[in-house]
N, C-alpha and C positions, 0 to 999 in steps of 0.2 A: 439650351446650349451644351449642358453637360452630356446629354444623350448623343448629340452630334459628335462631340469629342470622343466619346466611347466608341461610337460607330466607326469613326475615322481610324481609331487605333485598331479596332478589330479587323477592319478592312485591310489595313497595312499588315497585320499579323497573319491573316488567313489568305490574303491575296484574292479574295472573292467577295464582292459586295453583297451577293445574295446570302452567302453563308454568314457574313457578318451581321446582316439584318436579322437572320433567323436566330442567331445567338442573342441579340438584343431583345427580341420578342420573347424568347424563352426566359431570359433573366427577369424581364419586367413582369411576365406572367407569374413566376414563382414569388417575386417580391409582393405582388398584389395579393396572391393567395395567402402569403404569410402575414402581411400587415394590414391589408384593406379588405379584400374580398369582393371586389366589383365583378371580377370575371368568374364564370362558372367553373366548377371542378370537372375538368375534362376526363378524369378517371372514374368519376362517380357512376356514369351509365354502365361502364364495363363491370365495376364492382357490384352494381345492382343486378345485372344480368347473371353474373356468377352466383350470387346469393339466391336468385330466383331458381336457377338450375338445380342447386342443391336442395332447395325447399320442395321443388316438384318431385325430385327423387324420393325425399322423405315422405311426401304425401302419397306417392305411388305404393310405398311399402306399408303405409298406415293411413288409409283414406279418411279415417275419423279423427285425425290429429287437428284439433281446433286451433291451437296456438300457431301451428304452421299455416293454416288457412288465413288467419288474421294477419300474420306477418306478410304473407304473399299479397293479400289485399292492399296493405299499406304501400308495399313496393309498387304494385300496379297503379295505385293512385299517383305515386311520384312520377310514373311513366305516362300519366294522363290516359291510362287504359281503364276508363271508368266502368265500362260494361263488364270487363273481366273482374274488376274489383268488386262490383256490385254482387255478382254471383257468389263470390267467396264470402262476402259479408253477410249475405242472406243465410248461407249455410252456418256461419259462425253465430249469427243472432239466434238461430234455433236452439243452440246450446247455451250461449251466454245471454239469456233472456233479460237479465237485469242490468246489462252493461249499457250505460249512457253513452260511452265513447263509441261502441260499435254502432249503436243506433244513429249517432250524429254523423259518423263516417258514411253510413248507408245513405243518410239524407244528403250529404254533400255530393255523393256519386249521382244521386237522382237529379240534383240541381244541374250538375255538369252534363247530364244526358237529356236535359230539357224538360224534365218532369217536375216542374216547380212546385205544384201543389203537394205531391207526395214527399218531395224533399223537405218542404217547409213543415209538413205535419210530423215527419220523423225527427227533425231537428228540434222542434218545439217540445215534443215529447221527451227527447233526451235532456233538454234544458230544464224541464219540469223535474226530472229525476236528479239532475245535478246542475244547478244554475251556472257553475263555472266550468262546465264540460269543455275540454280541449282549450281552456283559457279564452273562451269567447270566439274562437275561430269560426264556428258554424254561423254565428251572427254576421261575421264579415262576409262569408260566402253567400248568405241570404241577401245582404246588401248589394253585392256584386250582381247576383242573379236578377234582382228586381230593379236595378238601376234604370233600365230603359222602359220596362213594362209598367212599373208602378213606383215612381220616384219618391212619393210620400212614404210608402212602406219601406223603401230602401233606406231612407234617412232614419226612420224609427229603428230599424235593425242596426244601423251603424251606431246610433246612440247607445243601444243596448250593448253593443260590442265594446264601446268606450267605457261603459260602466264596469264591465267584467275585467277588461285588460287595460290597465292604466299605466303599466310600467314597461311597455315594449316599444322600441323605436320603430320596428317594422309595423306594429299596429297603427301608430299615429301616421306613418308614411302612407300606408295603404288607405287609411281613412281619408287622408288628404287627397289622394288620387281619386277616390270614389266621389268625394264632394266636388272635385273639379269636373268630373264627368257629368255630374248632376247640375253643373252651372252655378254652384254655390261657391263663388270665388273667395269670399271673406272667410267662410268656414274652412275652405281648403288651405288658405294661407295660414290660418291659425293652427291647423293641424301640422303643417310643415314646420312652423316655428316651434311648436311643442316637441316635434321630433328632435330638433337640434338642442333644445333646452334640456330635454330628458337625457340625451346622450351625454351632455356635460355633467350631469348629476350622477351618472352611473359610476360604480367602482371600476377600477382598471381591468379586472378580470372579465367584466361584462362588456366592455367597450369593443373588444375584438369582434364579437359576433353581431354587434349592432352598428358598427362603423359604416357599413355599406349604406344603410338606410339614412343615417345622418348626413352622409356626403350627398346622396341623391336628393335629399330634401333641400339642401342649400341651393340647388340649381332650379328649384321650382319657384 
């Protein structure tokens, strides 16, 4: 009701219903970004591309700059350009031979490119070096990758993920989604309940970044 009144007031002020609607949408978007976070950051892709452009120039001037390659690889992963990210990570791994994170990220790229055996091998090796590598995210990606091909293995990896990361609303929410895909409704419902329970126990400064997953879990 309040939104309709605001829309009517804006329509009267602007004299244009489309302009009034646009203003309402923009206001709601900024309120969501400030307090909830359900909508994506529309500026992030542009910011990412600008950063990538600067990094490419740095790499052109210094082709052996490993930290630049690693940052570029992570940005490419955010863009879901896993083939490009894999090439950069392989170059990085030649220098950062002992890095569990680089190895885990390489494994995630391989999973996304459909090479499950290679991805699994690299992720397990990374976890052997550091059992808490990337807060358990590689196990979540293994669970996603094997959800259809090998449900039993997927469940095992999801449980390992839960053992490593027990304080993330996103972790429990995604865990519930994967259990739901596997047809394990009871486990899925429990994970969604744990998402909201965990959110209520978080300190205020942490709730902003976790609120999105708590709200999504309530609709499951």
